[in-house]
Kinemage of the C-alpha trace (Angstrom):
@kinemage 1
@onewidth
@group {chain A} dominant
@subgroup {mainchain}
@vectorlist {calphas} color= white
{ca met a 1} P 0.000 0.000 0.000
{ca gly a 2} L 1.266 3.485 -0.778
{ca leu a 3} L 1.151 6.445 1.551
{ca asn a 4} L -1.446 9.070 0.685
{ca ala a 5} L -1.533 11.163 3.861
{ca thr a 6} L 1.679 12.450 5.377
{ca ser a 7} L 2.966 10.240 8.148
{ca arg a 8} L 5.214 11.348 11.003
{ca arg a 9} L 7.864 9.060 9.562
{ca glu a 10} L 8.603 9.443 5.840
{ca ser a 11} L 9.390 5.748 5.306
{ca val a 12} L 6.616 4.622 2.950
{ca pro a 13} L 6.332 5.621 -0.744
{ca ser a 14} L 3.674 8.137 -1.767
{ca tyr a 15} L 1.203 7.759 -4.650
{ca ala a 16} L -0.581 11.025 -5.449
{ca ala a 17} L -3.158 9.347 -7.739
{ca ala a 18} L -4.660 7.251 -4.945
{ca met a 19} L -7.866 8.285 -3.206
{ca pro a 20} L -7.258 9.648 0.296
{ca tyr a 21} L -9.307 8.493 3.252
{ca asp a 22} L -12.189 10.870 3.914
{ca arg a 23} L -11.184 12.915 6.960
{ca lys a 24} L -14.861 13.632 7.647
{ca leu a 25} L -15.109 10.043 8.877
{ca leu a 26} L -12.649 10.711 11.708
{ca his a 27} L -14.000 11.053 15.235
{ca ala a 28} L -13.709 14.232 17.272
{ca asn a 29} L -10.143 14.747 18.554
{ca glu a 30} L -8.910 11.898 16.283
{ca asp a 31} L -5.885 12.504 14.040
{ca leu a 32} L -4.839 10.686 10.874
{ca val a 33} L -1.410 9.052 11.171
{ca leu a 34} L -1.129 6.780 8.103
{ca asp a 35} L -3.271 6.456 4.975
{ca leu a 36} L -1.946 3.560 2.883
{ca his a 37} L -2.943 1.956 -0.411
{ca pro a 38} L -1.803 -1.454 -1.671
{ca his a 39} L 1.809 -1.753 -2.757
{ca trp a 40} L 2.253 -1.459 -6.542
{ca trp a 41} L 2.835 -5.235 -6.615
{ca tyr a 42} L -0.951 -5.463 -6.077
{ca phe a 43} L -1.514 -4.893 -9.819
{ca ala a 44} L 1.922 -5.888 -11.209
{ca lys a 45} L 0.556 -9.046 -12.863
{ca ala a 46} L -2.217 -7.082 -14.568
{ca val a 47} L 0.324 -4.556 -15.862
{ca ala a 48} L 2.586 -7.330 -17.151
{ca ala a 49} L -0.323 -9.016 -18.935
{ca leu a 50} L -1.371 -5.719 -20.522
{ca val a 51} L 2.169 -4.957 -21.726
{ca val a 52} L 2.554 -8.449 -23.225
{ca thr a 53} L -0.804 -8.400 -25.012
{ca leu a 54} L -0.238 -4.869 -26.327
{ca gly a 55} L 3.146 -5.922 -27.680
{ca leu a 56} L 1.580 -9.015 -29.240
{ca gly a 57} L -1.206 -6.907 -30.717
{ca ile a 58} L 1.236 -4.477 -32.325
{ca phe a 59} L 3.215 -7.384 -33.763
{ca val a 60} L 0.109 -9.103 -35.168
{ca leu a 61} L -1.227 -5.909 -36.722
{ca ser a 62} L 2.061 -5.266 -38.470
{ca ala a 63} L 3.146 -8.818 -39.384
{ca val a 64} L 0.059 -11.046 -39.601
{ca asp a 65} L -2.479 -10.671 -42.384
{ca asn a 66} L -5.231 -12.779 -40.878
{ca asp a 67} L -8.445 -11.205 -39.594
{ca ile a 68} L -9.333 -14.082 -37.269
{ca val a 69} L -5.934 -13.955 -35.561
{ca arg a 70} L -6.204 -10.185 -35.277
{ca ile a 71} L -9.655 -10.446 -33.678
{ca ile a 72} L -8.446 -13.062 -31.185
{ca val a 73} L -5.441 -10.936 -30.216
{ca ala a 74} L -7.668 -7.839 -29.926
{ca leu a 75} L -9.914 -9.736 -27.509
{ca phe a 76} L -6.862 -10.652 -25.418
{ca val a 77} L -5.879 -6.983 -25.359
{ca leu a 78} L -9.376 -5.944 -24.227
{ca val a 79} L -9.436 -8.596 -21.501
{ca ser a 80} L -6.004 -7.500 -20.256
{ca leu a 81} L -7.074 -3.859 -20.325
{ca gly a 82} L -10.214 -4.702 -18.348
{ca trp a 83} L -8.200 -6.685 -15.804
{ca phe a 84} L -5.779 -3.784 -15.359
{ca ala a 85} L -8.653 -1.269 -14.982
{ca glu a 86} L -10.338 -3.497 -12.370
{ca arg a 87} L -7.136 -3.912 -10.338
{ca tyr a 88} L -6.340 -0.202 -10.557
{ca leu a 89} L -9.814 0.782 -9.351
{ca arg a 90} L -9.494 -1.654 -6.448
{ca trp a 91} L -6.055 -0.234 -5.647
{ca ile a 92} L -7.116 3.401 -5.451
{ca ser a 93} L -10.250 2.543 -3.443
{ca thr a 94} L -8.498 0.363 -0.831
{ca asn a 95} L -7.260 2.150 2.291
{ca phe a 96} L -5.329 0.873 5.284
{ca val a 97} L -5.614 3.726 7.787
{ca leu a 98} L -3.997 4.252 11.166
{ca thr a 99} L -5.325 7.013 13.395
{ca thr a 100} L -4.633 8.003 16.977
{ca asp a 101} L -7.620 5.826 18.019
{ca arg a 102} L -8.060 2.941 15.528
{ca val a 103} L -6.872 0.823 12.642
{ca ile a 104} L -9.275 1.097 9.684
{ca trp a 105} L -9.474 -0.910 6.459
{ca arg a 106} L -11.794 0.053 3.587
{ca glu a 107} L -12.254 -1.549 0.163
{ca gly a 108} L -14.632 -1.060 -2.761
{ca val a 109} L -15.413 1.472 -5.467
{ca phe a 110} L -19.219 1.321 -5.231
{ca ala a 111} L -20.052 -1.378 -2.677
{ca lys a 112} L -17.869 -0.781 0.353
{ca arg a 113} L -16.688 -3.162 3.049
{ca gly a 114} L -14.153 -2.767 5.808
{ca val a 115} L -12.876 -3.395 9.318
{ca glu a 116} L -12.239 -1.113 12.293
{ca ile a 117} L -10.052 -2.162 15.227
{ca pro a 118} L -9.771 0.172 18.258
{ca leu a 119} L -6.171 0.541 19.411
{ca asp a 120} L -7.081 -0.308 22.990
{ca ser a 121} L -8.416 -3.716 21.867
{ca ile a 122} L -5.265 -4.751 19.969
{ca asn a 123} L -3.203 -7.459 21.648
{ca val a 124} L -0.414 -8.291 19.178
{ca val a 125} L 0.643 -7.115 15.705
{ca his a 126} L 2.616 -9.567 13.517
{ca phe a 127} L 4.279 -8.847 10.188
{ca ser a 128} L 5.630 -11.320 7.632
{ca gln a 129} L 7.699 -10.949 4.445
{ca arg a 130} L 8.908 -13.529 1.982
{ca ile a 131} L 12.321 -12.980 0.389
{ca phe a 132} L 11.074 -11.296 -2.773
{ca glu a 133} L 8.568 -9.232 -0.736
{ca arg a 134} L 11.387 -7.972 1.450
{ca met a 135} L 13.312 -6.969 -1.684
{ca leu a 136} L 10.287 -5.078 -3.022
{ca gly a 137} L 9.333 -3.580 0.347
{ca leu a 138} L 5.945 -5.149 1.043
{ca gly a 139} L 4.430 -7.836 3.253
{ca asp a 140} L 1.488 -8.838 5.415
{ca leu a 141} L 0.204 -7.621 8.769
{ca arg a 142} L -1.773 -9.794 11.178
{ca ile a 143} L -3.502 -7.981 14.025
{ca glu a 144} L -4.788 -10.002 16.967
{ca ser a 145} L -7.431 -8.185 18.984
{ca ala a 146} L -10.222 -8.689 21.487
{ca ala a 147} L -12.765 -8.653 18.642
{ca glu a 148} L -14.916 -11.700 17.867
{ca ser a 149} L -12.871 -12.498 14.757
{ca gly a 150} L -9.740 -12.746 16.911
{ca ala a 151} L -7.204 -11.934 14.201
{ca thr a 152} L -7.356 -9.906 10.978
{ca lys a 153} L -4.848 -10.223 8.133
{ca phe a 154} L -3.936 -7.352 5.804
{ca thr a 155} L -1.933 -8.098 2.633
{ca asp a 156} L 0.320 -6.051 0.324
{ca ile a 157} L 1.251 -3.559 3.069
{ca pro a 158} L 4.303 -1.427 2.249
{ca arg a 159} L 7.110 -1.592 4.838
{ca pro a 160} L 5.029 -3.737 7.228
{ca asn a 161} L 7.704 -3.593 9.932
{ca lys a 162} L 7.508 0.215 9.931
{ca val a 163} L 3.717 0.108 10.058
{ca gln a 164} L 3.840 -2.411 12.919
{ca asn a 165} L 6.138 -0.089 14.878
{ca glu a 166} L 3.865 2.909 14.246
{ca ile a 167} L 0.825 0.976 15.474
{ca tyr a 168} L 2.617 0.134 18.733
{ca leu a 169} L 3.649 3.778 19.164
{ca gln a 170} L 0.048 4.926 18.711
{ca met a 171} L -1.173 2.237 21.137
{ca glu a 172} L 1.238 3.552 23.770
{ca ala a 173} L 0.202 7.158 23.136
{ca asn a 174} L -3.462 6.144 23.361
{ca glu a 175} L -2.864 4.466 26.732
{ca asn a 176} L -1.064 7.557 28.016
{ca arg a 177} L -4.013 9.739 27.006
{ca lys a 178} L -6.404 7.419 28.850
{ca phe a 179} L -4.323 7.629 32.034
{ca asp a 180} L -4.187 11.426 31.711
{ca arg a 181} L -7.990 11.597 31.440
{ca val a 182} L -8.395 9.374 34.501
{ca ala a 183} L -5.946 11.498 36.487
{ca gln a 184} L -7.756 14.687 35.484
{ca gly a 185} L -11.072 13.159 36.505
{ca met a 186} L -9.713 12.202 39.919
{ca gln a 187} L -8.349 15.694 40.428
{ca gly a 188} L -11.750 17.125 39.552
{ca met a 189} L -13.381 14.953 42.220
{ca met a 190} L -11.007 16.148 44.973
{ca pro a 191} L -12.298 19.083 47.051
{ca ala a 192} L -10.568 22.379 46.435
{ca gln a 193} L -8.053 23.407 49.090
{ca gln a 194} L -9.609 25.981 51.399
{ca gly a 195} L -7.797 29.027 52.770
{ca pro a 196} L -7.553 30.001 56.459
{ca ser a 197} L -10.836 30.546 58.298
{ca ile a 198} L -11.960 34.019 59.405
{ca pro a 199} L -10.997 33.462 63.100
{ca glu a 200} L -7.545 32.344 61.909
{ca gln a 201} L -7.211 35.476 59.779
{ca ile a 202} L -8.218 37.693 62.751
{ca glu a 203} L -5.668 35.913 64.925
{ca his a 204} L -3.005 36.522 62.265
{ca leu a 205} L -3.956 40.226 62.131
{ca ala a 206} L -3.620 40.453 65.910
{ca arg a 207} L -0.056 39.115 65.702
{ca leu a 208} L 0.777 41.647 62.999
{ca arg a 209} L -0.648 44.415 65.246
{ca asp a 210} L 1.309 43.237 68.284
{ca gln a 211} L 4.509 43.084 66.201
{ca gly a 212} L 3.921 46.639 64.987
{ca his a 213} L 3.417 45.768 61.321
{ca ile a 214} L -0.071 47.316 61.277
{ca thr a 215} L -1.683 50.022 63.431
{ca pro a 216} L -4.499 49.291 65.932
{ca gln a 217} L -6.820 51.291 63.688
{ca glu a 218} L -5.927 49.115 60.654
{ca tyr a 219} L -6.418 46.017 62.790
{ca glu a 220} L -9.892 47.104 63.906
{ca ala a 221} L -10.957 48.062 60.361
{ca lys a 222} L -9.824 44.759 58.858
{ca lys a 223} L -11.317 42.806 61.788
{ca ala a 224} L -14.691 44.488 61.254
{ca glu a 225} L -14.516 43.650 57.541
{ca leu a 226} L -13.800 39.963 58.254
{ca leu a 227} L -16.548 39.742 60.886
{ca gly a 228} L -18.946 41.222 58.348
{ca arg a 229} L -18.347 38.207 56.070
{ca met a 230} L -19.470 35.749 58.767
């Protein structure tokens, strides 16, 4: 999958032609971290088939004077073109999204389907790469969570080890935010610290008067003011 939104770590290739994930679907106070589309290997076979059939078609048109052969080759070209168009549409409409709250997967041009996994329900994230996938920079992610399905597999992920690391970082940040909210709630439940009572303030004024810091007149005026609050 190729990066469409800017990540905090520029480690995944970017494909400007891909459809970005609709930010209107994000929750309040939720930020987009990664917006990925399938690695280009997702439609490599369709591209190869199209290139081969186009080359064959050009050769037949220029070297073969047989209408039936030309029609057959033209049909192969149309089928290959249709296969490529189908794979490309699937590619641009498939999103693997990581936010500060969830992992989201969406697929489909017209009929949509997808999966959402809250970060706080994720238990383990596995990644796997075969030799040629490691050379090309793609692989699979398997996320085990507390959901009913247990584990969800995502294929053709670019730099899956980097994505795995980013998911763990967001899980940690999400936990820290939860603890901060709990701590703030506990502080809000604690009674506010009260200042000295009025008798204590009068007693303090009397000491200031006896030590000569205020005059008897100032003491009496302030004492009357404090008694008026009772």
